[in-house]
C-alpha positions in Angstrom: 100.7 33.7 175.3 101.0 37.4 174.9 104.1 37.7 172.9 105.2 38.9 169.4 107.7 37.4 167.0 109.6 39.9 164.8 112.9 40.7 163.0 115.0 43.3 164.9 118.4 44.7 165.1 120.0 43.9 168.5 123.0 45.4 170.1 124.5 43.8 173.2 127.3 45.4 175.2 129.3 44.3 178.2 132.2 45.7 180.3 135.4 43.9 179.9 136.8 42.5 183.2 134.0 44.0 185.3 134.6 41.6 188.2 138.3 42.6 188.4 137.3 46.3 188.2 134.6 46.0 190.9 137.0 43.9 193.1 139.6 46.6 193.1 137.2 49.6 193.6 133.5 48.6 193.6 132.1 52.1 194.6 134.3 53.9 192.1 133.5 51.5 189.3 129.8 51.6 189.9 129.9 55.5 190.1 131.7 55.6 186.8 129.3 53.2 185.2 126.4 55.4 186.3 128.2 58.5 184.9 128.8 56.6 181.5 125.1 55.8 181.3 124.1 59.3 182.0 126.6 61.0 179.8 127.3 58.6 176.9 125.5 55.4 176.4 121.9 56.4 177.2 122.1 59.6 175.0 123.7 57.6 172.3 120.9 55.0 172.3 118.3 57.7 172.3 120.0 59.7 169.6 120.0 56.7 167.3 116.3 55.7 168.0 117.2 52.7 170.2 115.0 51.1 172.9 116.8 49.9 176.0 115.5 46.4 176.5 117.3 45.8 179.8 120.5 46.4 181.7 122.6 43.3 182.6 124.5 44.6 185.6 127.6 45.8 183.7 126.0 45.8 180.3 122.9 46.4 178.3 120.7 45.1 175.5 119.2 47.5 172.9 116.7 47.0 170.1 116.9 49.2 167.0 114.6 49.6 164.0 117.5 49.4 161.6 121.0 47.9 161.7 122.4 51.2 160.4 121.2 52.9 163.6 122.5 50.1 165.8 126.0 50.2 164.2 126.2 54.0 164.3 125.3 53.9 168.0 127.9 51.2 168.7 130.6 53.3 166.9 129.6 56.4 168.8 129.8 54.6 172.2 133.2 53.1 171.4 134.7 56.4 170.1 133.3 58.1 173.2 135.1 55.5 175.3 138.4 56.2 173.6 138.2 59.9 174.7 137.0 59.0 178.3 139.9 56.6 178.7 142.6 59.1 177.5 145.1 59.4 180.4 143.6 56.5 182.4 145.9 53.7 183.3 145.1 50.5 181.5 144.1 48.5 184.5 141.4 51.1 185.6 139.8 51.7 182.3 136.3 50.8 181.6 136.0 49.2 178.1 133.0 47.7 176.3 132.7 44.8 173.9 129.7 45.2 171.6 127.9 42.6 169.4 125.3 43.5 166.7 123.0 41.0 165.0 119.8 41.2 162.8 117.5 38.3 163.4 114.3 36.8 164.8 113.3 37.6 168.3 110.3 37.2 170.5 109.0 40.1 172.5 107.3 39.3 175.8 104.4 41.3 177.2 106.7 43.3 179.5 108.9 44.4 176.5 111.8 41.8 177.1 113.3 40.1 174.1 114.2 36.5 173.8 115.4 34.1 171.1 118.2 33.5 168.7 118.4 37.1 167.7 119.5 38.2 171.2 121.6 35.1 171.8 123.6 35.5 168.6 124.2 39.3 169.5 125.4 38.2 172.9 127.8 35.6 171.6 129.2 38.2 169.1 129.8 40.6 172.0 131.7 37.9 173.7 134.3 37.4 170.9 134.8 41.1 170.2 138.1 42.7 171.2 138.0 45.2 174.2 136.7 48.5 172.6 135.6 46.5 169.5 132.4 45.8 167.6 131.5 42.5 166.0 128.6 42.0 163.5 126.9 38.9 162.1 126.8 38.4 158.3 123.1 39.3 158.3 123.8 42.6 160.1 126.9 43.3 157.9 124.9 43.1 154.7 122.6 45.8 155.8 125.4 48.3 156.5 128.3 47.6 154.3 127.4 50.4 151.9 125.7 52.7 154.4 128.4 53.6 156.9 131.9 54.9 156.0 133.7 52.6 158.5 135.7 49.7 157.1 135.0 46.1 158.2 137.3 43.1 158.6 136.0 39.6 157.6 136.9 37.3 160.5 135.6 34.3 158.7 133.2 31.7 160.1 133.1 31.3 164.0 131.6 28.7 166.2 129.5 30.6 168.7 128.7 28.9 172.1 125.3 27.2 172.1 124.6 28.3 168.5 123.9 25.4 166.2 125.6 26.6 163.0 128.8 28.5 162.5 128.4 32.2 161.8 130.3 34.5 159.5 131.6 37.5 161.6 132.8 40.9 160.8 134.4 43.6 163.0 134.5 47.2 162.6 138.1 48.4 162.0 139.5 50.9 164.3 140.0 54.3 162.6 143.5 55.8 162.7 144.1 58.7 165.0 142.1 61.7 163.8 140.1 59.7 161.3 136.7 58.2 161.0 133.8 59.1 163.3 135.1 61.5 165.9 134.4 60.7 169.5 131.4 62.0 171.3 132.8 64.4 173.9 131.8 63.3 177.4 133.2 64.4 180.8 135.7 62.1 182.4 136.7 62.4 186.0 140.5 62.1 186.5 141.5 58.8 188.0 143.4 60.3 190.9 142.0 63.8 191.6 144.6 66.4 192.3 145.1 67.4 195.9 144.2 71.0 195.1 140.8 70.5 193.5 137.4 71.4 194.9 133.7 71.4 194.2 131.4 73.9 196.0 128.0 72.4 196.5 124.9 74.7 196.6 124.3 75.7 200.2 121.1 74.4 201.7 118.4 77.1 202.3 117.5 76.7 206.0 115.3 79.8 206.2 112.0 78.0 206.1 111.1 80.1 203.0 111.5 78.8 199.4 111.7 82.4 198.2 115.2 82.6 199.9 116.7 79.9 197.7 118.2 82.6 195.5 120.1 83.9 198.6 121.6 80.5 199.5 122.5 79.8 195.9 124.1 83.3 195.5 126.4 82.6 198.5 127.6 79.3 197.0 128.2 81.0 193.5 130.1 83.9 195.0 132.5 81.4 196.7 133.0 79.5 193.5 133.7 82.8 191.7 136.3 83.7 194.3 138.1 80.4 194.3 138.0 80.2 190.5 140.5 83.0 190.3 143.4 80.9 191.9 145.7 79.1 189.4 146.8 76.8 192.2 143.3 75.3 192.5 141.1 73.3 190.2 137.6 74.5 190.7 134.4 72.8 189.3 132.1 75.3 187.7 128.7 76.4 189.1 126.7 74.5 186.6 128.1 71.0 187.6 128.2 71.7 191.2 124.5 72.8 191.2 123.4 69.5 189.7 123.5 68.2 193.2 121.1 70.9 194.5 118.5 69.4 196.8 119.9 66.0 196.8 121.0 63.9 199.7 124.5 63.2 198.3 127.3 60.9 199.1 130.4 63.1 199.2 132.6 60.3 197.9 130.5 59.9 194.9 130.4 63.6 194.3 134.1 63.6 194.3 134.4 60.7 191.9 131.7 62.2 189.6 133.3 65.6 189.3 136.9 64.4 189.6 137.8 66.5 192.7 139.6 65.7 196.0 137.6 68.2 198.1 134.0 69.1 198.6 132.6 72.2 200.3 129.0 72.0 201.6 127.0 74.2 203.9 123.8 75.9 204.8 122.3 79.4 205.0 119.6 80.6 207.4 118.5 84.2 206.8 116.2 85.8 209.3 115.4 89.5 209.4 118.8 91.4 209.5 120.9 88.4 210.5 122.3 85.4 208.7 123.8 82.1 209.9 126.1 80.2 207.6 127.6 76.8 208.2 130.3 75.3 206.1 132.4 72.3 206.1 135.3 71.1 203.9 135.5 67.4 203.3 138.1 65.2 201.8 136.0 63.2 199.3 138.5 60.3 199.1 138.3 59.7 202.9 135.3 61.3 204.1 137.3 63.2 206.7 136.5 66.8 207.7 139.3 69.2 207.1 137.5 72.3 208.5 134.0 73.3 209.7 132.6 76.4 211.2 129.4 78.3 211.9 129.1 82.0 211.3 126.4 84.1 213.0 126.6 87.6 211.6 124.6 90.7 210.6 123.4 90.6 207.0 125.7 93.5 206.4 128.7 91.3 207.1 127.8 88.8 204.4 130.9 89.6 202.3 133.2 89.3 205.3 131.8 85.7 205.8 132.4 84.8 202.3 136.1 85.9 202.6 136.4 83.9 205.9 135.1 80.8 204.1 137.5 81.2 201.1 140.4 82.0 203.5 139.7 78.9 205.6 139.7 76.7 202.4 143.0 78.2 201.3 144.5 77.4 204.7 143.1 73.9 204.9 144.5 73.0 201.4 147.9 74.7 202.3 147.8 76.9 199.2 150.7 79.3 198.8 149.1 82.6 197.7 150.8 85.8 196.7 149.5 89.2 197.9 147.9 89.7 194.6 146.1 86.2 194.8 144.7 87.1 198.2 143.4 90.5 197.0 141.8 88.9 194.0 139.7 86.4 195.9 138.1 89.0 198.1 134.3 89.1 197.6 133.0 91.8 195.2 131.3 94.1 197.6 128.4 96.5 197.8 127.4 98.4 200.9 123.8 98.5 199.6 122.0 95.4 200.7 119.0 96.1 198.4 121.5 96.3 195.5 123.0 93.0 196.4 119.6 91.4 196.9 118.5 92.6 193.5 121.7 91.4 191.9 121.3 87.9 193.4 117.7 87.6 192.2 118.6 88.9 188.7 121.6 86.6 188.4 119.6 83.5 189.4 117.0 84.4 186.7 119.7 85.0 184.1 120.7 81.2 184.4 117.2 80.2 183.2 117.8 81.4 179.6 114.2 82.2 178.8 112.5 85.3 177.4 110.3 86.0 180.5 113.2 85.3 183.0 115.6 87.5 181.0 113.2 90.5 181.1 112.8 90.2 184.8 116.5 89.7 185.3 117.1 92.9 183.2 114.7 94.9 185.5 116.4 93.6 188.7 119.9 94.3 187.5 119.0 97.8 186.3 117.7 98.3 189.8 120.9 97.0 191.3 123.2 99.3 189.1 121.0 102.3 190.0 121.2 101.5 193.8 125.0 101.1 193.6 126.7 102.4 190.5 130.0 101.0 191.7 129.0 97.4 191.9 130.8 95.6 188.9 128.8 92.2 189.1 125.5 93.9 188.5 126.8 95.7 185.4 128.3 92.5 184.1 125.1 90.5 184.3 123.1 93.4 183.0 125.3 93.4 179.9 124.8 89.6 179.6 120.9 90.0 179.8 120.9 92.7 177.2 123.2 90.7 174.9 120.8 87.8 175.3 117.8 90.0 174.3 119.7 91.0 171.2 120.7 87.5 170.2 117.3 86.0 170.7 115.2 89.0 169.6 113.7 89.1 173.1 113.3 92.9 173.2 111.6 95.6 171.2 114.8 97.2 169.9 117.7 94.5 169.7 120.2 97.0 168.2 119.7 99.4 171.0 119.9 96.5 173.6 123.3 95.5 172.2 124.7 99.1 172.3 123.6 99.4 175.9 125.0 96.0 176.7 128.5 97.2 175.6 128.3 100.2 177.7 127.3 98.1 180.8 130.1 95.6 180.1 132.7 98.3 179.7 131.5 99.8 183.0 131.9 96.4 184.7 135.4 96.1 183.4 136.3 99.6 184.5 135.0 98.8 188.0 136.7 95.4 188.4 138.3 93.7 185.4 139.3 90.7 187.5 135.5 89.8 188.1 135.1 86.8 185.7 131.9 87.9 184.2 133.1 91.5 183.5 135.5 90.7 180.6 133.3 87.8 179.7 130.3 90.0 179.1 132.4 92.5 177.1 133.7 89.7 175.0 130.1 88.5 174.3 128.9 91.9 173.3 131.9 92.8 171.2 131.4 89.4 169.4 127.9 90.3 168.6 129.1 93.6 167.3 131.4 91.8 164.9 134.6 93.1 166.5 136.1 89.7 166.6 139.7 90.6 167.4 138.6 92.8 170.5 136.2 90.2 171.6 138.8 87.4 171.5 141.3 89.7 173.4 138.7 90.3 176.2 137.9 86.6 176.5 141.6 85.7 176.7 142.1 88.3 179.4 139.2 86.8 181.3 140.7 83.4 181.6 144.2 84.8 182.3 142.8 86.4 185.4 140.4 83.5 186.2 142.0 80.2 184.9 139.1 78.1 186.3 136.5 80.1 184.6 134.6 77.5 182.4 132.4 80.1 180.7 135.5 82.1 179.8 137.2 79.1 178.1 133.9 78.6 176.1 133.9 82.3 175.1 137.5 82.0 173.8 136.4 79.0 171.9 133.5 80.8 170.4 135.7 83.7 169.5 138.2 81.5 167.7 135.5 79.7 165.8 133.9 82.9 164.5 137.5 84.1 163.5 137.9 80.9 161.3 140.2 79.1 163.8 137.9 76.2 164.8 140.9 73.8 165.1 142.3 76.0 168.0 138.7 76.5 169.4 138.2 72.9 170.3 140.9 72.8 172.9 139.2 75.6 174.8 135.7 73.9 174.6 137.4 70.7 176.0 138.9 72.7 178.9 135.5 74.3 179.6 134.0 70.8 179.8 136.7 69.6 182.1 136.0 72.4 184.5 132.3 71.8 184.1 131.7 68.0 183.8 127.9 68.6 183.7 128.4 71.3 181.1 125.5 73.3 179.7 124.4 71.7 176.5 125.1 74.9 174.5 128.8 73.8 174.5 127.8 70.7 172.4 126.4 73.2 169.9 129.6 75.3 169.9 131.7 72.2 169.4 129.4 71.1 166.6 129.8 74.4 164.8 133.6 74.0 165.0 133.4 70.4 163.8 131.3 71.4 160.8 133.7 74.2 159.9 136.5 71.6 159.9 134.6 69.1 157.7 134.2 66.7 160.6 130.6 66.0 159.7 130.1 62.7 161.6 131.4 64.3 164.8 129.0 67.2 164.3 126.0 64.9 163.9 126.8 63.0 167.2 127.2 66.4 169.0 124.0 67.8 167.7 122.0 64.8 168.4 123.2 64.8 172.0 122.4 68.5 172.2 118.9 68.0 170.8 118.3 65.2 173.4 119.3 67.6 176.2 117.5 70.5 174.9 114.5 69.4 172.7 113.4 73.0 172.0 116.6 74.0 170.1 115.9 75.2 166.5 119.5 76.2 165.7 120.8 72.8 166.5 118.3 71.2 164.2 119.1 73.5 161.4 122.9 72.8 161.7 122.1 69.2 161.9 120.1 69.5 158.6 123.1 71.2 157.0 125.5 68.6 158.3 123.3 65.6 157.1 123.1 67.5 153.8 126.9 67.5 153.6 126.8 63.7 154.3 124.2 63.0 151.6 121.6 61.8 154.2 118.9 63.8 152.5 115.7 62.3 154.1 117.3 62.8 157.6 118.3 66.4 156.8 114.8 67.3 155.6 113.3 65.8 158.8 115.7 67.9 160.9 114.7 71.0 159.0 111.0 70.2 159.4 111.4 69.8 163.1 113.2 73.1 163.4 110.4 75.0 161.6 107.9 73.4 164.0 109.7 74.9 167.0 110.3 78.2 165.3 108.2 78.9 162.2 109.8 82.3 161.8 113.4 80.9 161.6 115.3 83.0 159.0 118.7 82.1 157.4 119.0 85.8 156.4 118.7 87.0 159.9 121.2 84.4 161.1 123.6 85.6 158.3 123.2 89.2 159.6 123.6 88.3 163.3 126.2 85.5 163.5 129.6 87.3 163.7 131.7 85.3 161.3 134.9 87.2 160.4 134.9 85.5 157.0 131.3 85.5 155.4 132.3 82.4 153.4 132.3 80.4 156.7 128.6 81.0 157.1 127.9 80.3 153.4 129.5 76.8 153.9 126.7 76.2 156.4 124.1 77.3 153.9 125.7 75.0 151.3 124.9 72.1 153.5 121.2 73.0 153.3 121.4 73.5 149.6 122.9 70.0 149.2 119.8 68.6 151.0 117.5 70.5 148.6 116.2 72.7 151.5 114.8 76.2 150.9 117.2 79.1 151.7 114.7 81.1 153.7 
């Protein structure tokens, strides 16, 4: 037989009352489980070096190289579930029981595991409380002095179909605000508000893949317009665009993003004409609230966008003031070449790479030259120049930052209600270490645009650099609520805040998830090294540092000290102190 016998740490998890949950709402329960796997359990398993052996319908079995990794993973999952279930009524919550055991297992040729090691872990899971973790005596001895959580001795328990009684321990629940902090994860509201919407990327029907940027641009402009309405909860572009190119189920989209309504459509551009179709759907019923087709000259593209947003407002019976109606009008340019260059440049901006940023800068410069009165082009030009400064992507970073501020101020002068105008100004002022002015600009951005996820993140960043990380976390949380599939950089922002507050376990969880989603990040690995240094996990800290230098051999703490705009230099030195505790070079 092609099998291997070995000792392994086994984690078994299962959903409490799955049959009841599925019976009440099978589609919704399954959609939530898929979201849990994507956003919480799979990243946690990977971050703690686990191997998913198999899924068991509503649960899973994972093998770990060490019990410490298994228990840390279990704690991270259960703390993450506490946050996800906040505000969810008790009979609709998904909760896990988890059992952990160290024992003898048999590995089959296909990777499956069998034997007492798996069976005992499964029985331990069965006696755990909802949201709880039970360990065997063998597992407990491996972790009792290696994790900071406290354990309760439950005494000897008779486990079903296990010959001998087993001594069982449970992980004690930390009091509010203590212990390992939960891993932030997006959670869809149980009952989405009536006035909530996601705008999916419009399908490109032009028969030319080169026109994708144009279809995406239409969708993004509609999102930008709707985000200005305080009466409406609008999902951010980043999350809506995760469904790009997919054959989606509207009901599942609504449940995944936590919205009642979904707008989908298509764009066909040919010569000087454009055809746009759009339909507004109630995601809870599948019913169509409004649908229309627009055949227009390309020069009428902004009027079409205004028509679409107006129909959405009418269909949702939103009561808008005159100021609201003026604010959602599309940002216009009469120069089609300027608009085309802007759309191409903005699309490249979202790729966050050196090459794409350089091409975006070229296109956006062209857009501003063709129409010096088009605020969006100036806003994104400022963003590309700020990116060049922060990442040393240009030949003269200082000059790029100075020009970025000029472009951002011009965008604000032309249209301060355009979300990315004040946002780009806040970004450039932050890099110039004018913290108070930067924070003021970011706060004005979300005052004008309450659904602006990037604006909320920018406020959080400003508060963090001002030494107010406790306040910053609420803005990062709001950004993630507006953008459930948030860009992984938000995890890094939150980790910085957690580090400054001395919440090192939380920072480790955040950074491991960030690294999983963006393996090429050097900054997250360096911050992870500092955090592990603060926790006394020296070998792990040194490994994180080694990996950071493989990615970026030129990484320099001195340059980061000069670039990161901390209002109080001692906040940066606290970061260096973590590296020093790990015995790492201050280079």
